[in-house]
Each structure stands twice: as C-alpha cells, then as structure tokens.
Backbone as numpy.savetxt, mean C-alpha at the origin, in Angstrom:
# Nx Ny Nz CAx CAy CAz Cx Cy Cz
0.01 14.43 -24.60 -1.11 13.71 -23.52 -1.79 14.23 -22.56
-2.50 14.60 -21.88 -2.76 14.57 -20.72 -2.27 13.90 -19.41
-1.93 14.35 -18.62 -1.21 13.80 -16.94 -2.69 12.88 -16.78
-4.06 12.74 -16.55 -4.70 11.75 -16.15 -4.44 10.15 -17.31
-4.97 11.24 -18.58 -4.29 10.05 -19.57 -3.39 9.33 -19.45
-2.22 10.34 -19.11 -0.75 9.60 -18.84 -0.68 8.53 -17.82
-1.54 8.45 -16.79 -1.46 7.79 -15.71 -2.52 6.45 -15.95
-3.45 7.02 -16.79 -4.25 5.33 -16.89 -3.45 4.58 -18.12
-2.24 5.02 -18.47 -1.60 4.18 -19.35 -0.45 3.95 -19.03
0.10 4.54 -17.60 0.88 4.04 -16.85 0.80 2.78 -15.96
-0.88 2.68 -15.60 -1.48 1.49 -14.63 -1.67 0.70 -15.89
-2.28 0.88 -16.58 -2.49 -0.61 -17.80 -1.28 -1.15 -18.10
-0.12 -0.36 -17.96 1.12 -1.13 -18.82 1.67 -1.49 -17.83
1.42 -1.67 -16.51 1.76 -2.27 -15.17 1.06 -3.57 -15.33
-0.23 -3.31 -14.74 -1.34 -4.73 -15.17 -0.97 -5.06 -16.38
-0.74 -4.94 -17.19 -0.72 -6.06 -18.95 1.01 -6.41 -18.49
1.90 -6.23 -18.33 3.07 -6.64 -18.93 4.15 -6.86 -17.27
3.60 -5.86 -16.10 4.21 -6.98 -14.92 4.90 -8.52 -15.20
6.73 -8.19 -14.91 6.38 -9.63 -14.92 7.88 -10.50 -15.84
7.14 -9.63 -17.79 7.48 -9.83 -18.61 8.65 -9.34 -18.67
9.69 -10.43 -19.83 10.94 -9.92 -20.12 10.55 -8.74 -20.93
9.39 -8.10 -21.56 9.67 -6.57 -22.27 8.65 -5.85 -21.23
8.86 -6.09 -19.37 8.03 -4.84 -18.55 9.23 -3.39 -18.80
9.00 -2.56 -18.64 9.38 -1.41 -18.65 8.86 -0.66 -17.32
9.26 0.07 -16.17 8.85 1.01 -15.58 8.29 2.16 -15.69
6.88 2.15 -15.44 6.95 3.45 -16.23 7.28 5.12 -15.41
7.38 6.54 -15.93 8.00 7.15 -15.04 6.67 7.98 -14.68
6.45 8.28 -12.87 6.13 9.33 -12.69 6.53 10.32 -12.19
5.23 11.47 -13.45 5.94 13.03 -12.33 5.77 12.98 -11.04
4.74 12.41 -10.49 4.39 12.73 -9.12 3.34 13.71 -9.08
2.71 14.14 -10.57 1.59 15.09 -10.04 0.11 14.92 -10.02
-0.96 15.36 -9.39 -2.20 14.24 -8.55 -2.79 14.36 -9.66
-3.31 14.68 -10.89 -3.61 14.04 -12.24 -3.33 13.11 -13.06
-1.69 13.08 -12.93 -0.99 11.59 -13.10 -1.72 10.50 -12.21
-1.65 10.25 -10.59 -2.07 9.92 -9.36 -3.36 9.73 -9.31
-3.98 10.57 -9.82 -5.49 10.29 -10.42 -6.17 9.30 -11.37
-5.38 9.73 -12.26 -5.92 8.71 -13.67 -4.88 6.96 -13.42
-4.11 7.38 -13.07 -3.81 5.59 -12.47 -4.38 5.12 -11.69
-4.69 5.50 -10.58 -5.79 4.77 -9.49 -7.19 4.60 -10.15
-7.49 5.81 -11.05 -8.57 5.37 -11.73 -8.82 4.13 -12.62
-7.70 3.96 -13.13 -7.80 3.03 -14.23 -6.98 1.67 -13.21
-6.54 1.65 -12.13 -6.45 0.54 -11.41 -7.87 -0.25 -11.31
-8.46 0.67 -10.54 -10.20 0.39 -9.78 -10.87 -0.35 -11.33
-10.64 0.23 -12.49 -11.69 -0.47 -13.92 -11.12 -1.81 -14.42
-9.55 -1.92 -14.38 -9.09 -2.59 -14.57 -9.30 -4.70 -13.44
-9.40 -3.39 -12.16 -9.86 -4.43 -11.30 -11.48 -5.01 -11.29
-12.05 -4.39 -11.08 -13.38 -4.74 -11.90 -13.81 -5.25 -12.98
-12.76 -5.42 -14.10 -12.71 -5.59 -15.18 -12.61 -7.19 -15.38
-11.24 -7.13 -14.25 -10.55 -8.62 -14.31 -11.55 -9.93 -14.82
-10.84 -10.27 -14.95 -11.67 -12.25 -15.12 -12.10 -12.81 -14.35
-13.17 -13.89 -13.80 -13.57 -14.38 -12.54 -12.27 -15.12 -11.88
-11.46 -15.62 -12.73 -10.83 -16.67 -12.33 -9.00 -15.88 -12.19
-8.92 -14.85 -12.25 -8.10 -13.89 -11.57 -8.09 -13.41 -10.27
-9.43 -12.94 -9.92 -9.58 -12.50 -8.83 -9.96 -13.50 -7.64
-10.38 -15.29 -8.62 -10.41 -16.08 -7.11 -8.82 -16.33 -7.29
-7.78 -16.66 -7.83 -6.58 -16.46 -7.47 -5.43 -16.01 -6.71
-6.21 -14.17 -6.78 -5.54 -13.47 -5.68 -6.18 -13.72 -4.63
-7.64 -13.67 -4.47 -7.98 -14.47 -3.46 -7.37 -15.19 -2.70
-7.22 -16.56 -3.34 -6.24 -17.60 -2.63 -5.25 -16.78 -2.17
-4.81 -16.45 -2.74 -2.91 -15.93 -2.70 -2.97 -15.08 -1.34
-4.08 -14.10 -0.98 -3.87 -13.37 -0.04 -4.56 -13.95 1.27
-5.28 -14.75 1.04 -5.51 -16.61 2.12 -4.07 -17.36 2.45
-3.54 -17.81 1.29 -1.88 -18.03 1.84 -1.35 -17.09 2.83
-0.85 -15.65 1.82 -0.36 -15.45 3.20 -0.73 -14.97 4.17
-2.07 -14.73 4.76 -3.08 -14.93 5.51 -2.15 -16.74 6.47
-2.24 -17.28 6.04 -2.05 -18.46 6.96 -0.50 -18.96 7.19
-0.59 -18.40 6.70 1.53 -18.52 7.02 1.97 -18.77 8.61
2.88 -19.35 8.75 3.16 -19.24 9.98 4.20 -17.84 10.30
3.55 -16.61 10.84 4.18 -15.36 11.03 3.34 -15.12 12.39
4.11 -13.96 13.17 3.68 -13.48 13.99 2.39 -12.86 13.35
1.22 -12.43 14.68 0.68 -11.26 14.08 0.80 -9.92 13.79
2.22 -9.25 14.24 2.46 -8.39 14.23 3.28 -7.98 13.01
3.66 -8.89 12.46 4.18 -9.26 11.34 4.55 -8.15 10.28
3.10 -8.01 9.94 2.66 -6.84 8.38 3.72 -5.53 8.93
3.60 -5.39 10.64 4.06 -3.60 11.57 5.75 -3.88 11.12
6.23 -5.00 11.39 7.98 -5.02 11.03 7.66 -5.27 9.28
7.05 -5.51 8.56 7.13 -4.76 7.22 7.68 -3.80 6.65
6.06 -3.38 7.15 6.31 -1.60 7.07 7.54 -0.65 7.46
7.78 -1.22 9.10 8.86 -0.62 9.35 10.06 -0.94 8.03
10.18 -2.18 7.72 11.92 -2.41 7.00 11.75 -1.83 5.57
10.26 -2.01 4.71 9.97 -0.76 4.02 10.08 0.64 3.79
10.04 1.25 5.21 10.46 1.90 5.44 12.33 2.48 5.66
12.58 1.75 5.86 13.85 1.62 5.59 14.47 1.23 4.68
14.33 0.47 3.65 14.11 0.31 2.63 13.97 1.51 0.96
13.43 2.28 2.03 12.60 3.54 0.86 13.50 4.37 1.76
14.74 4.20 2.60 15.88 5.07 2.98 15.02 6.17 4.22
14.25 6.22 5.19 13.92 6.61 5.88 14.42 7.38 6.39
14.76 8.34 7.69 15.60 8.24 8.21 14.53 8.89 9.37
13.29 8.42 9.38 12.57 8.94 10.65 11.18 8.03 10.26
10.55 7.43 11.33 9.56 6.79 11.12 8.74 7.09 12.78
7.48 7.53 12.38 6.60 7.36 13.61 5.26 6.64 13.76
4.86 5.64 14.98 3.98 5.29 15.08 3.11 5.82 16.12
1.58 5.78 15.89 1.00 6.33 16.74 -0.64 5.61 16.56
-1.02 5.20 18.03 -2.67 4.44 17.70 -3.72 6.05 18.46
-4.81 6.31 17.27 -5.76 6.72 17.68 -7.31 6.34 17.88
-7.35 6.56 18.53 -9.09 6.11 18.46 -10.32 7.09 19.23
-11.05 7.25 18.13 -12.40 7.99 18.14 -13.73 7.62 18.06
-14.28 7.71 18.41 -15.89 6.63 18.93 -15.81 5.49 19.36
-15.06 4.88 19.69 -14.91 3.59 19.30 -13.94 2.54 18.33
-13.66 3.39 18.02 -12.97 3.14 16.33 -11.50 3.47 15.95
-10.64 2.30 16.07 -9.14 2.43 16.45 -8.72 2.42 15.23
-7.55 2.83 15.13 -6.73 2.76 14.05 -4.95 3.19 14.40
-4.40 2.48 13.43 -2.80 2.70 13.93 -2.35 3.48 12.83
-1.95 4.69 12.83 -0.92 5.16 11.71 0.30 5.07 12.14
1.54 4.58 10.72 2.45 5.03 10.57 2.92 5.91 9.50
3.83 6.52 9.98 4.21 7.83 8.91 6.33 7.69 8.99
6.47 7.45 8.22 7.86 7.82 7.37 8.28 8.56 6.44
9.35 9.36 6.16 10.07 10.06 5.13 10.49 9.90 4.19
10.71 8.44 3.89 11.19 7.93 2.65 10.71 8.34 1.49
11.08 7.93 0.13 10.91 8.10 -1.20 9.44 8.00 -1.06
8.71 8.76 -1.82 7.14 8.49 -2.15 6.72 8.04 -2.60
5.75 6.92 -2.15 5.44 6.25 -3.47 4.81 6.83 -4.52
5.03 5.54 -5.83 4.80 6.45 -7.12 3.73 5.43 -8.05
3.23 5.51 -9.11 2.88 4.20 -9.53 2.66 2.71 -9.51
4.08 2.57 -9.22 4.82 1.26 -9.36 4.82 0.99 -8.27
4.38 1.78 -7.04 4.29 0.97 -5.54 2.84 0.42 -5.70
1.64 0.79 -6.22 0.56 0.27 -6.02 0.18 -1.48 -6.08
0.51 -1.78 -6.97 -0.11 -2.90 -6.73 0.88 -4.11 -5.76
2.06 -4.12 -5.88 2.86 -4.10 -4.60 2.20 -4.20 -3.75
1.79 -2.66 -3.31 0.73 -2.67 -1.70 -0.82 -3.30 -1.49
-0.72 -3.60 -2.63 -2.57 -4.52 -2.99 -2.26 -5.98 -2.60
-1.61 -6.63 -3.93 -1.54 -8.45 -4.10 -0.69 -8.25 -3.06
-0.93 -9.60 -2.73 -0.19 -11.03 -2.06 0.75 -11.71 -3.21
2.31 -11.97 -2.91 2.96 -12.34 -3.61 3.41 -11.35 -5.14
3.55 -9.80 -5.10 4.11 -9.56 -6.07 4.57 -8.46 -5.08
5.88 -8.31 -5.91 6.76 -7.41 -5.08 7.68 -6.49 -6.10
7.82 -5.37 -5.79 9.00 -4.52 -6.19 10.73 -4.65 -5.96
10.43 -5.86 -5.27 11.86 -5.63 -4.70 12.48 -7.00 -5.25
12.14 -7.94 -6.19 12.23 -8.99 -6.32 13.89 -9.10 -6.91
14.69 -7.92 -7.67 15.92 -7.54 -8.19 16.52 -6.98 -7.79
16.60 -6.33 -6.07 17.13 -6.22 -5.86 17.58 -6.70 -4.50
18.98 -6.71 -4.88 19.59 -7.93 -3.90 19.95 -6.95 -2.34
19.96 -5.85 -1.91 20.33 -5.16 -1.15 18.84 -5.15 -0.12
17.50 -5.77 -0.62 16.47 -5.08 -0.17 15.94 -6.54 0.80
15.04 -6.66 1.48 14.13 -7.66 2.16 12.80 -8.04 1.93
12.02 -8.77 1.79 11.07 -8.97 2.06 10.22 -9.22 0.32
11.11 -9.80 -0.31 11.26 -9.66 -1.71 9.75 -10.57 -2.28
9.11 -11.49 -1.63 8.08 -12.34 -2.12 6.88 -11.68 -1.90
6.77 -10.13 -1.73 5.17 -9.89 -1.58 3.79 -10.08 -0.33
4.64 -10.35 0.73 3.62 -11.39 1.64 3.66 -10.43 3.02
4.72 -9.92 3.53 4.41 -9.51 4.30 3.25 -8.09 5.15
3.43 -7.39 4.40 2.85 -6.17 4.26 0.97 -7.06 3.96
1.08 -7.55 3.47 -0.58 -8.20 3.31 -0.88 -9.34 4.81
0.31 -9.81 5.72 -0.23 -9.92 6.55 -0.93 -9.05 7.54
-1.17 -7.69 7.25 -1.75 -6.65 7.97 -3.29 -7.19 7.94
-3.61 -7.78 7.21 -5.27 -8.00 7.46 -5.22 -9.30 8.58
-4.51 -9.25 9.48 -4.68 -10.32 10.80 -4.79 -9.06 11.44
-4.74 -7.72 11.75 -5.06 -7.34 12.46 -6.23 -5.53 12.03
-6.11 -5.73 10.59 -6.74 -4.21 9.94 -7.58 -4.97 9.27
-9.12 -4.25 8.81 -9.38 -4.26 7.49 -9.62 -3.46 5.97
-8.59 -2.73 6.69 -8.38 -1.61 5.73 -7.59 -0.69 6.04
-6.52 -0.21 4.79 -5.52 0.31 4.79 -5.00 1.74 3.97
-5.19 3.07 4.35 -5.66 4.22 3.58 -3.62 4.71 3.26
-3.10 5.39 2.26 -1.57 5.56 1.86 -2.21 7.08 1.18
-1.32 7.20 2.23 -1.38 8.98 1.86 0.07 9.37 1.64
0.78 10.06 0.13 2.09 9.62 -0.22 2.02 10.52 -1.35
2.66 11.66 -1.30 2.68 12.87 -2.32 1.35 12.69 -3.37
1.22 12.59 -4.05 0.28 13.03 -4.63 -1.13 12.10 -4.84
-0.45 10.53 -3.65 -1.06 9.42 -3.82 -2.01 9.23 -2.42
-3.39 9.02 -2.78 -4.14 8.96 -1.57 -5.25 7.76 -1.92
-4.87 6.56 -1.24 -5.76 5.31 -1.84 -5.97 4.17 -0.60
-7.46 3.93 -1.15 -7.74 2.64 0.41 -6.88 1.16 -0.26
-7.03 0.26 0.70 -6.65 -1.10 -0.14 -7.54 -1.81 1.24
-8.52 -2.65 0.97 -9.25 -3.65 1.89 -10.00 -4.83 0.78
-9.69 -6.48 0.91 -9.66 -7.07 0.56 -9.37 -6.98 -0.38
-7.77 -6.40 -0.77 -6.61 -6.58 -2.33 -7.80 -5.58 -3.31
-9.06 -4.65 -2.54 -9.36 -3.59 -3.46 -8.77 -2.29 -3.27
-8.18 -1.49 -4.57 -7.87 -0.51 -4.50 -9.14 0.27 -4.70
-8.80 1.73 -3.98 -9.59 2.72 -4.14 -9.76 3.98 -4.08
-9.53 5.36 -4.62 -9.18 6.06 -4.50 -9.67 7.02 -3.17
-9.01 7.31 -2.63 -9.58 8.21 -1.02 -9.47 9.11 -1.03
-9.34 10.11 -0.92 -9.58 11.55 -0.04 -8.36 11.47 1.01
-7.57 13.11 0.51 -6.36 13.51 1.02 -6.68 13.47 2.60
-5.66 12.65 3.46 -5.85 12.90 4.81 -5.77 14.31 5.41
-6.75 14.78 5.91 -6.69 16.13 6.75 -5.28 16.22 7.56
-4.81 17.35 7.94 -3.77 17.06 9.35 -4.07 16.25 10.80
-3.11 15.71 10.89 -3.31 15.35 12.39 -2.12 16.24 13.44
-3.26 16.35 14.19 -2.33 17.83 15.19 -0.79 16.45 15.94
0.25 17.17 15.55 0.79 16.96 16.52 1.76 15.65 14.99
1.24 15.42 14.43 1.71 14.29 13.78 2.08 14.03 12.24
0.70 14.50 11.35 0.48 14.27 9.99 0.26 15.86 9.51
1.48 16.09 8.41 0.90 17.59 8.00 0.88 17.28 6.57
-0.08 17.50 5.61 -0.13 16.83 4.21 0.90 17.94 3.43
1.33 17.67 2.33 1.81 18.63 2.09 3.09 18.44 2.06
3.95 17.55 3.16 5.59 17.70 3.61 5.77 15.74 2.46
7.11 16.42 2.77 7.66 15.14 2.24 7.37 13.61 2.99
6.42 13.08 3.16 5.99 11.69 4.18 5.10 10.92 3.39
5.19 9.34 4.23 4.39 8.31 3.83 3.39 8.36 4.82
2.41 8.39 4.89 1.43 7.86 6.04 0.31 6.40 5.51
0.37 5.28 6.59 -0.56 4.96 6.55 -1.47 4.35 7.49
-2.67 4.72 7.12 -3.66 4.58 8.36 -4.09 3.03 8.16
-4.16 2.49 9.61 -4.65 0.73 9.60 -6.07 1.18 10.18
-6.88 0.74 9.53 -8.45 0.43 10.30 -8.42 -0.82 11.02
-8.52 -0.82 12.55 -8.27 -1.60 13.30 -9.32 -3.14 13.58
-8.94 -3.70 13.20 -9.95 -4.55 13.89 -10.48 -4.91 15.14
-11.81 -5.06 15.73 -12.19 -4.90 17.11 -11.50 -5.75 18.25
-11.08 -6.59 17.33 -10.10 -7.77 18.66 -9.08 -7.13 18.37
-8.55 -5.84 17.45 -7.55 -5.99 18.12 -6.83 -5.22 19.90
-6.04 -5.72 20.31 -5.32 -6.06 22.08 -4.63 -4.85 22.07
-4.90 -3.47 21.97 -3.86 -2.23 22.20 -2.95 -3.01 23.54
-2.92 -3.38 24.50 -2.25 -4.18 25.80 -0.86 -4.93 25.03
-1.65 -5.91 24.23 -0.19 -6.96 24.13 0.23 -6.11 22.95
-0.29 -5.80 22.17 0.78 -4.44 20.98 1.74 -3.94 21.74
1.44 -3.17 22.54 2.59 -2.21 23.49 3.24 -3.22 23.96
2.96 -3.70 24.74 3.85 -4.84 25.26 4.88 -5.45 24.45
C-alpha cells in the first residue's frame, strides 16, 4: 500500500471510528506522502458530510465561542498544549505585513500526527480524554482562537494545513521566517491570521 493510500485510510478510520470502543489510533510514519493522503481524505470527508453533521459541528463551535472565557484563552491553551507535548522551548511573535497581522507561536514539542488533525479542528473533540495528567480534556480552548483570528495554519514536521470555520485544507509549507522559524526542524508553527479588531497593545499588556 502506498503512503498516500495509507494516509487516506488512516483519516477515514479516524473519521468513522473516533470515540467508539473499537477505535484504535492509527500509526503515523510521519512522511510527507502519508500526511498528504490524510489531509486530502479529511477534506473529502468534510465536503461529503451530511448536512446535519455540519450543522451540529457549527453549533458546537458557536457554543465554544460563547463560553465565559478570556478572549486570549485560546493562546493560553496553545501554550498548555505545547507543555503537554513536552516542549522545552516556546516562542511567540507578532508579524505585520501590508496591514495584515499574524500571531506566530512556535514550540519544539512532539510533532503533529494524523490523530491530532480533527481535534485541532472541531470543538468538543479532544485527544486528551483518557490522560489524567493533561489539561484541556473537552476540546474547547483551542477553538476560542476564533475570537481573535479567522484562520490558523499548522506547520509541523510533514503536516501543513489550514483551519478556517472548522474546515481543513491542505496548505503550502511555510517558508523560513528570519530569526524565528526554519522548516525541517523539530518544531511546530501555528500562524494565526488576526482579525482587524485585534488590539496589539491590549494583547502585549
């Protein structure tokens, strides 16, 4: 079986069996072809999902947005996730080009695998429910990033994808960012496209 086909099969297994007693976490060889196949399959499955499922997912997302949490709670959740993934180095930077603001978060914890993609996308889905040592078990915190950003790109090892409105799409690998990020290293980069209303001064305070 090719790595692309194996990636598609892994994504389909996660989509159909997550949460069931029969669910077994697929192995991820962390090679580009496997990641490509998985992301393409997630895109296909989302596009073909029944309308009621899409309505339920949207309702869950809106519910997460309306929780009584600080606007920057999602950022704290990212930092907590980095700690859960045994990161020893975390960096945060603001980037502004042509009036477009981005928040960059970089850590050297365990890389993203196929098992993480849906949990990073949908509200109330979490990879941590069975781990008593980890926080954020309800899959909400990361989704509150929608209060400050309308798109998040994830670049980690073999995975490069974007999440917007709970939709996954394959993204081009991020080029080097001088003094901050170098592709090919053991690192995970999150690029948040910030809303126009994002107040940089308030955030820095």
